RODO-2510 file (C-alpha; in nm, 4 decimals, decimal comma):
residues 258
     n   res          X          Y          Z
     1     m     3,6773     1,9175    -0,1139
     2     r     3,4698     2,1449     0,0907
     3     f     3,0435     2,0242     0,0894
     4     f     2,7676     2,2478     0,1971
     5     k     2,4811     2,1207     0,3612
     6     i     2,1318     2,2394     0,2932
     7     c     1,7972     2,1237     0,4610
     8     s     1,4690     2,1706     0,2821
     9     a     1,1760     2,0553     0,4146
    10     g     1,3807     1,7996     0,5683
    11     n     1,5407     1,6476     0,2321
    12     d     1,8908     1,7380     0,3819
    13     y     2,1472     1,7331     0,0619
    14     l     2,4940     1,7994     0,0307
    15     y     2,6341     2,0726    -0,2403
    16     l     2,9590     2,0454    -0,3962
    17     f     3,0875     2,3375    -0,6575
    18     k     3,2338     2,1086    -0,9360
    19     p     3,6066     2,0914    -0,9318
    20     n     3,8384     2,1023    -1,1728
    21     v     3,8989     1,7241    -1,1277
    22     q     3,7716     1,4267    -1,2651
    23     i     3,5221     1,2583    -1,0053
    24     d     3,2987     0,9492    -0,9898
    25     y     3,0199     1,1421    -0,8629
    26     a     2,7457     0,8535    -0,7914
    27     m     3,0083     0,6663    -0,5645
    28     l     3,1027     0,9690    -0,3933
    29     s     2,7187     1,0061    -0,3359
    30     k     2,7447     0,6767    -0,1402
    31     k     2,9831     0,7481     0,0857
    32     v     2,9535     1,1188     0,1633
    33     s     2,5606     1,0566     0,1999
    34     d     2,5887     0,7468     0,4618
    35     r     2,4643     0,9106     0,8051
    36     h     2,7235     0,6330     0,9863
    37     f     3,0700     0,6629     0,7731
    38     g     2,9372     0,9807     0,5710
    39     i     2,8675     1,3017     0,6268
    40     g     2,4939     1,2073     0,6381
    41     s     2,2636     1,3302     0,3473
    42     d     1,9352     1,2033     0,1176
    43     g     2,1762     1,2874    -0,1577
    44     l     2,4545     1,4540    -0,3991
    45     i     2,3868     1,8097    -0,5554
    46     v     2,6409     1,8799    -0,7658
    47     l     2,6802     2,2288    -0,9076
    48     e     2,8884     2,3696    -1,1667
    49     n     2,8697     2,7339    -1,4157
    50     s     2,6216     2,7795    -1,7182
    51     a     2,6432     3,0348    -2,0008
    52     d     2,3062     3,1194    -2,0316
    53     c     2,1455     3,0770    -1,6691
    54     d     2,3345     3,1095    -1,3328
    55     g     2,4264     2,7391    -1,2780
    56     s     2,3909     2,3997    -1,3753
    57     v     2,2596     2,0732    -1,1223
    58     v     2,3641     1,7194    -1,1285
    59     m     2,1606     1,5322    -0,8693
    60     y     2,1992     1,2086    -0,7266
    61     n     2,0353     0,9829    -0,4826
    62     s     2,1892     0,8194    -0,1177
    63     d     2,2575     0,5447    -0,3665
    64     g     2,4366     0,6725    -0,6193
    65     s     2,1882     0,6930    -0,8610
    66     r     2,0525     0,9844    -1,0702
    67     g     1,7404     1,1953    -1,0902
    68     k     1,6497     1,4164    -1,3212
    69     i     1,4772     1,6885    -1,0857
    70     c     1,4468     1,7453    -0,7308
    71     g     1,2298     2,0439    -0,5599
    72     n     1,3655     2,0791    -0,2744
    73     g     1,6930     2,0166    -0,3905
    74     i     1,6657     2,3094    -0,6758
    75     r     1,5949     2,5363    -0,3657
    76     g     1,8985     2,4436    -0,1825
    77     a     2,0731     2,5330    -0,4973
    78     a     1,9538     2,8897    -0,5299
    79     f     1,9852     2,9373    -0,1141
    80     l     2,3712     2,8604    -0,1602
    81     l     2,3930     3,0949    -0,5107
    82     s     2,2463     3,3728    -0,3025
    83     k     2,5328     3,3444    -0,0169
    84     r     2,7666     3,4520    -0,3445
    85     q     2,4774     3,6783    -0,4696
    86     k     2,1670     3,7841    -0,3953
    87     k     1,9031     3,7889    -0,7001
    88     f     1,5237     3,8450    -0,6744
    89     e     1,5479     3,5589    -0,9329
    90     y     1,7670     3,2321    -1,0522
    91     v     1,7514     3,0436    -1,3191
    92     l     1,9218     2,6865    -1,2699
    93     n     1,9670     2,4651    -1,5513
    94     t     1,8543     2,1053    -1,4764
    95     d     1,7975     1,7591    -1,6599
    96     c     1,4541     1,8333    -1,7377
    97     g     1,5521     2,1634    -1,8709
    98     k     1,5601     2,5201    -1,7155
    99     i     1,3556     2,6373    -1,3663
   100     r     1,3323     2,9608    -1,2405
   101     l     1,3021     3,0226    -0,8784
   102     k     1,1667     3,3528    -0,7508
   103     t     1,3213     3,4645    -0,3881
   104     l     1,0612     3,5163    -0,1140
   105     f     1,2935     3,5430     0,1569
   106     c     1,6946     3,5349     0,2122
   107     n     1,9050     3,6140     0,5208
   108     d     2,2716     3,4262     0,5873
   109     e     2,0720     3,1125     0,7591
   110     r     1,7474     3,0347     0,5588
   111     g     1,5649     3,1350     0,2083
   112     v     1,2168     3,1180     0,1010
   113     f     1,1912     3,0279    -0,2957
   114     t     0,8957     2,9893    -0,4925
   115     a     0,9908     2,7093    -0,8225
   116     d     0,8498     2,7217    -1,1277
   117     m     0,8558     2,3074    -1,1625
   118     g     0,6766     2,3076    -1,4903
   119     i     0,4130     2,0856    -1,6672
   120     v     0,3062     1,7762    -1,4741
   121     a     0,1710     1,4860    -1,5852
   122     v    -0,1151     1,2214    -1,5524
   123     v     0,0283     0,9358    -1,7510
   124     g    -0,2192     0,6548    -1,5636
   125     e    -0,3927     0,4820    -1,2809
   126     k    -0,4283     0,1772    -1,1679
   127     k    -0,6323    -0,0168    -0,8631
   128     a    -0,3840    -0,2621    -0,6034
   129     v    -0,4982    -0,4694    -0,3580
   130     f    -0,2806    -0,4607    -0,0433
   131     g    -0,3322    -0,6221     0,3108
   132     g    -0,6558    -0,7027     0,1737
   133     r    -0,7510    -0,3631     0,0507
   134     e    -0,8476    -0,1659    -0,2784
   135     y    -0,6352     0,1140    -0,3499
   136     e    -0,5802     0,3454    -0,6396
   137     i    -0,2863     0,4400    -0,8171
   138     c    -0,2063     0,7294    -0,9986
   139     f     0,0557     0,7613    -1,2140
   140     l     0,2722     1,1079    -1,3004
   141     d     0,5756     1,2369    -1,4642
   142     a     0,6923     1,5366    -1,3094
   143     g     1,0546     1,5059    -1,4070
   144     n     1,1137     1,2488    -1,1556
   145     l     0,8100     0,9457    -1,1719
   146     h     0,5477     0,9368    -0,9089
   147     a     0,2931     0,7012    -0,8070
   148     v     0,0449     0,8686    -0,5735
   149     v    -0,2076     0,6899    -0,3322
   150     f    -0,4452     0,8503    -0,1852
   151     c    -0,5790     0,6993     0,1793
   152     d    -0,7116     0,7262     0,5247
   153     k    -0,4355     0,5815     0,7213
   154     p    -0,1091     0,6769     0,4990
   155     q     0,1230     0,5910     0,8399
   156     k     0,0686     0,2588     0,7744
   157     l     0,1180     0,2059     0,4057
   158     i     0,4494     0,4268     0,4890
   159     n     0,5866     0,1560     0,7341
   160     q     0,5555    -0,1231     0,4610
   161     a     0,6265     0,0536     0,1470
   162     e     0,9189    -0,1401     0,0640
   163     k     0,6750    -0,4621     0,0533
   164     f     0,4200    -0,2215    -0,1383
   165     v     0,6829    -0,0868    -0,4116
   166     k     0,7713    -0,4662    -0,4745
   167     q     0,4461    -0,6042    -0,5031
   168     e     0,3364    -0,3271    -0,7371
   169     n     0,6817    -0,3226    -0,9045
   170     l     0,7203     0,0274    -0,8537
   171     s     1,1038     0,0018    -0,7791
   172     d     1,1210     0,2791    -1,0745
   173     y     0,8707     0,5301    -0,8747
   174     n     0,8953     0,7575    -0,6008
   175     v     0,5931     0,6826    -0,3963
   176     e     0,3712     0,9148    -0,2241
   177     f     0,0812     0,8291     0,0089
   178     v    -0,1921     1,0679     0,1096
   179     k    -0,4619     1,1662     0,3411
   180     i    -0,6800     1,4647     0,2576
   181     e    -0,7780     1,6353     0,5796
   182     k    -1,0921     1,8344     0,6829
   183     d    -0,9100     2,1208     0,6637
   184     g    -0,8110     2,0670     0,2623
   185     n    -0,4208     2,0027     0,3261
   186     l    -0,2816     1,7217     0,2511
   187     t    -0,0314     1,5409     0,4727
   188     v     0,2495     1,2969     0,2507
   189     y     0,4296     1,0480     0,3570
   190     v     0,7055     0,9568     0,1051
   191     h     0,9122     0,6763     0,0087
   192     e     1,1761     0,8057    -0,2622
   193     r     1,3756     0,5696    -0,5391
   194     g     1,7109     0,5897    -0,4586
   195     s     1,6698     0,6520    -0,0677
   196     g     1,4205     0,4559     0,0927
   197     r     1,1920     0,6654     0,3191
   198     t     1,2568     1,0843     0,3167
   199     l     1,1190     1,3892     0,4661
   200     s     0,9460     1,4784     0,1762
   201     c     1,0333     1,4809    -0,1595
   202     g     0,9919     1,8251    -0,4210
   203     s     0,8601     1,6654    -0,7128
   204     g     0,6599     1,4622    -0,4987
   205     a     0,4513     1,7622    -0,3810
   206     c     0,3819     1,8661    -0,7016
   207     a     0,2768     1,5213    -0,8567
   208     v     0,0388     1,5132    -0,5365
   209     y    -0,0736     1,8835    -0,5960
   210     k    -0,1829     1,7696    -0,9387
   211     c    -0,3117     1,4227    -0,8894
   212     a    -0,5543     1,5959    -0,6150
   213     l    -0,6227     1,8549    -0,8141
   214     q    -0,7490     1,6631    -1,1674
   215     k    -0,9474     1,4512    -0,9115
   216     g    -1,1555     1,7271    -0,7824
   217     y    -0,9510     1,7278    -0,4059
   218     v    -0,8374     2,0662    -0,4278
   219     s    -0,8153     2,3555    -0,6038
   220     g    -0,6296     2,7015    -0,5741
   221     e    -0,2813     2,7380    -0,3335
   222     t    -0,2480     2,3779    -0,1078
   223     s    -0,0320     2,3059     0,2046
   224     l     0,1240     1,9874     0,1465
   225     l     0,2471     1,8732     0,4953
   226     f     0,5341     1,6552     0,5198
   227     d     0,7252     1,5217     0,8029
   228     g     0,9674     1,7638     0,7558
   229     g     0,7563     2,0528     0,7186
   230     k     0,5258     2,2472     0,5071
   231     m     0,5511     2,3647     0,1309
   232     l     0,3032     2,5024    -0,0833
   233     a     0,1713     2,4456    -0,4172
   234     k    -0,0571     2,6223    -0,7107
   235     e    -0,0676     2,6012    -1,0530
   236     e    -0,0695     2,8714    -1,3423
   237     n    -0,0882     2,8331    -1,6682
   238     g    -0,0414     2,4906    -1,7033
   239     h     0,2815     2,5186    -1,4687
   240     v     0,2907     2,4128    -1,0905
   241     l     0,4617     2,6514    -0,8548
   242     l     0,5860     2,5136    -0,5461
   243     t     0,6981     2,7556    -0,2229
   244     g     0,9041     2,5976     0,0615
   245     s     1,2067     2,6920     0,2820
   246     s     1,5602     2,6084     0,2642
   247     v     1,7926     2,6423     0,5728
   248     f     2,2198     2,6423     0,5747
   249     v     2,2607     2,3426     0,8400
   250     c     2,7058     2,3355     0,7878
   251     e     3,0254     2,3108     0,5840
   252     a     3,2023     2,0238     0,5610
   253     e     3,5319     1,9608     0,4591
   254     c     3,6483     1,5889     0,3435
   255     g     3,9659     1,5007     0,2077
   256     d     4,0239     1,2678    -0,1240
   257     e     3,9473     0,9379     0,0262
   258     v     3,5909     0,9733     0,0818
***
């Protein structure tokens, strides 16, 4: 099997064009994503042909669990497809429906795309007391479920993310700890369901932006700064548009025993 490793804002995924054999993709994702005994990645994305768009993508986290959508991973999929056919726009099927991506720049090593991530909905809020301080958790549905926490010291909270997630029963959520910078940018640290701490999260960027927009913390296009790089988000006609880059890392050939 041939895998393609692509990194999007620090989120590195392995991509596989679906072969004509039966495969346990959940188990495969766990094996190839292992950073010591596999290739190493945040998960596996399987691409297959589609009759009504440019392709379909199915996303697996590094622990083998399914993800409905991956804002970074979908850009990587468009970038991989661009190696076969360069287009101004790609339409990809996901578990959350069709995602449209516009190509802003693309060569053999790097691509920049804007993805229409659809409607991001705020579904609730609650207070939490952690480490002697009170925080407000905002819950959103961006295809994946997210819990967003605005705070002064997100670096401290991300280092205690496992404890925070367990205390607040957030195991079904991606959790983002966010600081509003003086220049209006948002600094974000991510703990993803099924993967743990990652360098960024595309649907998480959309959730953070929507939450900040609703609270009046931002307006218009906003930069979101992650450990893995920067993304831009804005809202048009009720949809969140996410812009970021994808970089080709390598190809890897693995035997059937993987």
